[in-house]
N, C-alpha and C positions, 0 to 999 in steps of 0.2 A: 131598409138599408142592408139588413142581413141577407134578404133574398137577392138583392142586386149583386152581392158579393159571392153568390152561388154556393153558400154553405148548405150542407145537407142537414135539414131541420128534422130532428128526431121526434119532438113533441111540441105541441102548441098548448099553452095554458092560458085560460082566461080567468083572472083572479081579481081584477080591479072592479070593485063595487062602485057604481055610479053615485056621485054625490060630492058636495063641496065641503062637508064638515068633517070634524075629527072622527066621528063614529064610523064614517065610510072607510077611513084609513084602517081603523081597527078591524072592521069586518073583512077588508081586503087581505090583511095579514092573516087572519084566521082562516079564510078560504084557501089561501096559498098553502098554509101549513097542513090542511086536510089533503090537498091534491099532490103535494110534492113528494111524500114518501114513496108512492107507487112509481112515480116517474124516475126518482133516483135509484130505486131498486132495479128498474129495467136498464137504466143507462150505465150504472156502476162507473161513474167518472173517477179518473185518477186524481184530478185536482179540480176544484170548483173555483172559478174566478168570479169574485163579487166586486162590483164597482160602486164607489160613492157612498151616499148616505140617504137613499130613499127608503121608504118603509117597506117596499116590496123586496129590496135587497136584504133587509133584516130578516124577512121570512125565509129567504133562500139560505142565508148564513146559519140561522137557527136549525133548519132542517138538516143541512150538511153536517154541522157540528154534532148533533145528536145521533147521526148515522155514521159517525167516524169517517167522514170524507174530508180530505185535506182541503183547506180553504186558503186562497190567496186573495188578499184584499187590496184593491188599488185606491189610492188617494185617502188613506187613513192619516191620522195625526193632525189634520187641519182643524182650525177653529173658525166658527161662523157666528153663532150666537142665538140659535133657535133650537127647536126640537131636533133639527138635523144633527146638531152636535151630539146629542144623546144617542141617536141612532148610529152615527158614525163610530163613536167610541164603543158602543155595544158590539158592533161588528168586529172592531179591532180585538176585543177580548175573546171573541169566538174564533178568529182567524189564526192560522198557523204561520202564515208568511205574509209579509207586508211590502208593498211597493208605494213609496211616498214621492211627493212632487217637489218639496222644498226642504232646505236644511232645517228650518224651524219645525216642520212636521216630523222630520226624523228625530229631532231632539224630544218632541212631545211623546213619540212612541217609546223612546228609551225611558223617559220619565214615567211612562205608564207601565214600566217593568216588562216591556216586550223584549224578547230574546234578541240581542244585538245581531247575531249572525243570521237571523231570518228577516232582516230589514234591508231593502234595497232602495237607495236614493237614486231614482231614475229620471225624475222630471215628469211633466204631464204628457201623456201620450198624444193628446190633441195638438200639442205644440209641434209635433213632428210634421203635421200637415199645415198648421197655421203659419209657421215661419217661412214656408215656401208657397203661400197661398195666392198672393196678389198676381193678377193676370191682366192682359190688355183688353179683355172682352167684358170688363165689368159693367160697362154702360148698358149692354143688352140685357144683362141680368137685372140691373136696377130698373130698367124700363119695364121688363116683364112683371116684376113684383109690384111696381108702382101702379100697374093697371089692374091688379087683382081686386075682386069684389067678394072674396071669401072672408067674411068678418068673424071675429071672435065674439061669442055670445054676449059677454059682459060689455064689450065696446059697442055692440049694436044697440044694447039697451040705452046707452048714453047718447046715442045718435051721432057718434064720432064719424061714421061713414059719410055723413052729409057735409062734413067740413072739407073744403077744397084742398087743405094742406095735410090731410091725414089719410093714411091707408092702413087697414088692420088685416092681418092674415093669421090663420090658425097655425100653420106649420110651413117652414121654409126648409128645403133640403140643405144639409150641412154645407156642401160645397158652395151653394149659392148664398147661404146665410153669411158665411165668413167674408164673401165679397161685399155684401151690403155693409157689414160691420167695418171692414177695412177702409171703405171709402165714405163712411158716414161723417157728417159734421159733428155729431155727438150721439152717444147712446145714453138713455135714461131709464132707470128702473131699479129693481132690487134683486136681480138675478146674479148668481155666481159667475155667469158668463162675463158680466161687466168687469168684475175684479180679477178674473183669471184670463180667459182667452183673449179679450179685447186688448190687453196689455201687449200682445205680440205685434199689434199694428200701431200702437201709440195713439189710437183714436180716443178723443176725450170722453170721459164717462161721468155721469152724475148718479151716484148711488143713493137711493132713497131709503130712509128708515134704518132699522137696526138689524135686519136679517143677516147681513154679511159682517157684522161687527166681529172683529178678531181675525179676519182673513188678512193675509199679506196682500198689499196692493202696490202697483207702480205709481209714479207721480202723475199719471194720466187720470186718476180717480179723484173726484171731489165729492165729499160726503154731505148729504143733507139729512141728518138723523131725526130732526124734530118735525112736527107737523108744520105745514106751510102757512104759518100765521102771519108772516111778514114778507110775503112774496119771495121767500128764500129760493124756491125752485126757479122763478123767473130770473133772479139775480145770478143764480148758478149757471143758467143757460147763457146769460150775457157774458159770463166769465169764460165758459168752456167752449161754446159753439165755434167750430171752424179752426180750433187750434190743432197743432200737430206735435205730439210728444215723442221722445225717443222710445224705441222698442224696449219693452221690459222682458227680461228672461228669468224673472223670479221663479216662474213655474216650469221652466224647461229650456233646453238648448236645441231641441229638435232631434235628439237621439234617444228618446225614451224607449221606443219599441224594441230596437236591437238589444238594449240592456235588459228589458223585461224577458225577452226570449232567451237570452243567455242565462238569466237567473232561473227561469223555469227549467231549462235543461240541466241546471246544476242540482236540482232537487232530487234527492235519493228516495225513490218510491219504495225501496226495500227497508228503509229506516223505520223503526217503530213509530207509529203515530202517537205523539205525546205532546200536548201543548205545554210549553215551558215558559216560565216567567223569571225575570232577573230581579228579584227583590233585593233591596239594600241589605247588606250583611248586618246581623244583630250581634254577632260575635266574631272572633277571628275566623277568617274564611279558610279553614283547613279542610281540604277535600278528603273524604273517606272512600273515594272511588279508587280501586286498585290500579286502574289504568293511569290515573294522574299521579299516584304515588310512585309508580314504576317508570313513567315516561315524563320527560320534560318537553313542554311545547317550545318549539324552536323554529328558526328560519335558516334557509340557505342564503348567505350573503355573498354577492359577487362584486369585486372591485376591479374595473377595467382601467388600469393605469397606463401611462405612456410606456413604461418599461416592463412592469410585472402584471400578471393576471392572477388574482387571488380569490379563493373561494373559502368560506368559513361556515361552520355550524355555530349559530349564535342563539343562546337561550333567551327566554322571556326577560330575564334579569340583566341582560347585556353581557353575559359571560361568553367569551369565545371558547367553545368547547374543543374545537379542532380547526386547524387552518391548513390550507394547501396553497403553495405558491409555484408558479411557472413563469418563464419569460413569455411576454405577450407576442404572439406571432405577428409578422408584418402584413400578411395577406388576409383578406376577408374570410376565405374558405377555411384556412388553417385556424384562424382565431375562433370562429364559430364551432368548429369541430372540437377544439380544446375546451371551450366553455362547456359544451355538452358532456364531454368525457369527464371533466372534473366535477361537474354537478352530479352526474350519475354515481360517480365514485363516492362523493360526500354523502349523498342520500342513502347509499347502501351502508356506509359506515355509521350513519346516524342510528341505525337499528342496534348496532353493537354498543353504542354509548347511551342507550335508552332515551333517545331524543325523537320526538314526533315532529316531523317537518311539516309546517303549515303552508309554506309557499317559498318562492324565490324572489329576492330583491336584488336589483342590479344598479350599481353606481357607476356612471361613466362620464367622461369629459364631454363637453360640447352641448349642443342644444337638443333637447329631448321632448317628444310628445308623450307625456306619461299616460294620457288617456288610451292611446293605441299601443304603447310599449315600443315606440319606434325612435331610433336615434336619427334625427333629421340632419344635423351637421356635427362632425366631431372636431376635436382640436387637431392642430398640425402634428401633435405627438402620436396620434393614433390614425394611421393611414387606412384608406379604403373602408371608411366607416361612416357612410352617409346614406340616409333613407334605408336603414337596416331595421327590419322587424325582428326584435329579439324575443318578444313575448311568445309568438306562435310556435317556433321550433322547440323552445325550451319547455313550454307548457305541454306540447304534444309528447315530448320525450319523457317527461317526469310525471305527467298527469297531475300537475300542481298549478295553482294560480301564480302568475309572474307579474311583478311590478318593476318598472324601469324609471330612473330619474337622473338628473344631472348631479355630479358629485358635490357641487356647492349646496344644492337643495338637500342632498342626503346628509351633509354635515350639519345643517340646521335641524333636520329631523332627529339626528342623533342627540343633539343638545336638548331638544324638546323632550325626548323620552328618557335619556340617561344622564344628561349633563346639567350645566348651569341654567338652561332654559326650562327646566321642568317646572310646570305651573305658572310660567311667565306668559302673559297674554301677548305682548309685543316685544320682539327682540330681533336682532340681526347678527348673523354669524359671518365672519370674514376669514377665509382660508389664506394663509400666507405661506406658500410653498413654491414649487417650480413656477407656477403662475399665481394670480390672485383671483379668487372666486368668492362665492358666498351664497347665502340663502336668507330669505326674509320670512319671519313668522308674524302674521298680523291677525289679531283676535284668535289666537291659538291655531290658525290655519296657514299652510304654506302658500305663498303667492307665486304663481307661475307666469302670469301676464297673458295678454291676448294672443301672442304668437310664441309662448313658452320661452320668452327672452328676458323675463324679469330677473333681478338680482345678478346681472352681469356687472358686479361691483368693481371688478378689476379694471373695467373700461370706463369708469368715471374719469373725465378729463379734469386735471388739476392745473394744467399749464398749456397755453396755446402754442408755445414754442418749445415744448419739452422733447425728450428723446422719442424716437419712433418705436411704436409698439408692434407686436406680432400681428395685431388685428389690422394694421395698415394706417392707423391714426397716429397722432402725436400727443404726448403729454398725459397718457393714461397712467393711473396708479400702477398698473402692472409694469409699465416701462421704467418705473422708478424703483419699486419695492419688491418685485418678484425675485425668486431665486435666480432666474435667467438674467434679470437686469443686474443683480449684484455680481453674478459670475462675469458678466460682460465688463463691468467696471473693474473687477479684480484683475481680469486679464490685461486691461489697459495699463494698470499700475505695474503689473508684473513685467509687461513688455518694456516698460520704461525703468525697470529696476527700482521701483518705488514701493513695492508691496512688502517684501520681507524685512523684518526688523529683528533686533536681537531677541533670541529665544525661539525663532522660527527657522524651519528648514524644509526644503522640498526636494524630492527625487526628480531626476530629469524627466522620467516618463509619467510623473504625476500630473493629472489634469487640474488646472487652477479652478477653484470653485468658490461659491459664496462663503463657505465655511472658512476659507483662508482669509477672506476680507474681514470677517467677524473676529477671527483670531488676531489679525493684525491690529484692529481697532482696540481690542482689549489690552494689547501690549503697548499701546501708546502711539500707533501710527496715525498722525493727525489727518492725513489725506483719507485714510480708510474711515476714520471717525466722521469726517465731513460727508463722505458718501452715505454712510449709514444714517446720519442726521437728516440729510436731504430725503432719503428714502422714507424715514419715519415721518417727516413733515408731510410728504406727499400722501402717505397713507392716512395721516391725521386729517388733512384737508378733505380727503374723500369721505372719512367718517363724519366730519362736520356736515358735508353735503347730505349724507344719509340722515343725520339727526334732523336737519331742517326740512327734509322731505317726508320721512316716515315717523319721526318722533318716537323711536322705541325707548323702552325703559332700560334696556340692557344691550351692550355690544360685546360679543364674544369673539376674541381673536384665537384662531385655531391654526395649526400647522407648525412646521419646524422653526419658523422665524418669529412666531407670535411673541415669545418672551423678550426678544430683542427690540420689539416695536412698542410694547404696551405703554411704557413711560412717555415715549415721544408722542404717541397718540393722545394721551391724557393732557400733555402740555399744550398741544395744538387746540384741543377742545377748550381748555381754560382761556386761551388767548383769542380764539376766533369764533366760538359758538355763541349764539344768543343766550342770554342769561337763563331763559326758561328751558334751554336744552342742556345746560351744563350739569344738570343733576344726574345725567345718565351714568350708569355703572359700566366700566370697561374692565373686563376680566379675561384671563387666559384660560383656554379650555383645559380641563383635566382629563379629557378622554384620550385613551392611548391610540385608538384606531377609529376616528370618526367616519371614515368612508365605509368600512365594513359595518359598523354599528348603525349608520344611517340607512344602508341598504337593508339591513335586518329590520329596522323599524318600519320600513315600507310595508313589510309583511306583518309584523307583530301589531302595528297600529290598525291595519285595515282588514285583516282576515275576519275580524269579528263584525265588520261594518258592511261588507259586501258592496263596495263601490267599485264598479268595473270601469 
């Protein structure tokens, strides 16, 4: 396969000692250790990429580590249950950089004290090909291999080749093999292929024995761990054969290779080669490094609002060290130019205030693809802001990593890192401002949804015949409880001379706002009170729907209207929610600037995790 891809092969090593026993593996490792030093001295590689958990990979990693060659290990952190585990984890301890396939594998590497900023969660490289593998010509491939007479030695001894329903082959090229797997009625055996690659097609799998114990599997895998003393394999075949399961993406989403290439390019070959471990602290973690004493690790946070464009330097503790504010330009070109100018200015100023900028986080209204750093569709308040790649120009200009997300999601991230959500596994943040937005944290992770449209909480419908919303629907929470909705109702009262009460006054040129409605209600205006009560009830009904859908343990109300709504929301929960959901805590955010803090947390949470 390497030859077919036209790679320039520098050296061929023959190190595998023939044999089926454990001694042959030991001899193969020893032979490789004898031959590899000369090869590596001649090659002088910048980075050695070692894949998986085979014994020959262990020989390669050992040689490279002892010769001070950087090692990148692919597929570390996984658990299977045989000698493979020991080999895989041994390679992990020798490797300097890690590319893992699953979230659990990443957590295992962190638990093994590997340096967080040298771990990339990329997914399995083979999934890049698997998820686009099915083709229309699979019958010709199946026919070709069903006619093969090249038998595996062990199977030949058993006489399987004489059975009309069996064909045994020693090797099938990968492209053809995945077609067989994709269209098979069932796969049976103890190979990792069954629990990993086959999940991409939803093909039924029967996993025999304990070799893959501990590996994550999709619902397509049925385990037969014990010996077949009671026709277990036959029963498993009857259960599995011919079924079709949904595609499992536990091991990847088809974009691993671009992530790995980007990760490789980010490695600084001039950096001193030193294997680092992140051991749990045994005393107060006070750094004695002069760089850390003199510099504060920080983020550049950008908030793209409908009116203002704000950039801030935010420290690891959530302190806003310096903030810059400008009116948000109306056109795309002017807006992008101003963002770059303000970010460059803030990055330069960071040096003067002893802050080390780790990256740029951007909070913006509308729908965002955070994986690509692209604003897909913006709100009506921000014009000319659709299909905009923010990551590339800012990253190119500042030479820093850039993260972009929706402002509601950023508010949830701010609460997770700096606010009431710190340490809470499941919670929801609702922003009550000009519009109604929010973010959902489930099992400590932010939910984006399949098309990055999750947590559009302001557009939960609470009435089929309610007022029209800016989204074009009717009866949304936002149509009742947003600042725009309250301003609309305040203007109606003012036009009918029903807004102002004793103790209130307005200048002729003054624009009626939601604040006037709130002031009128506080001064006893019954119509204003009724409007606010309806708005609070609508918001409360939306929260009840969230409780019955997500079952969070905490609801955080954020934004300028939060304190006016919190009691109404609690009342609705007590009246309308299921008894099992009434135990939820509802609190008002204590964060002064969740948009900027959330944008900063995009950087501060992820710069050490290397998720692109």
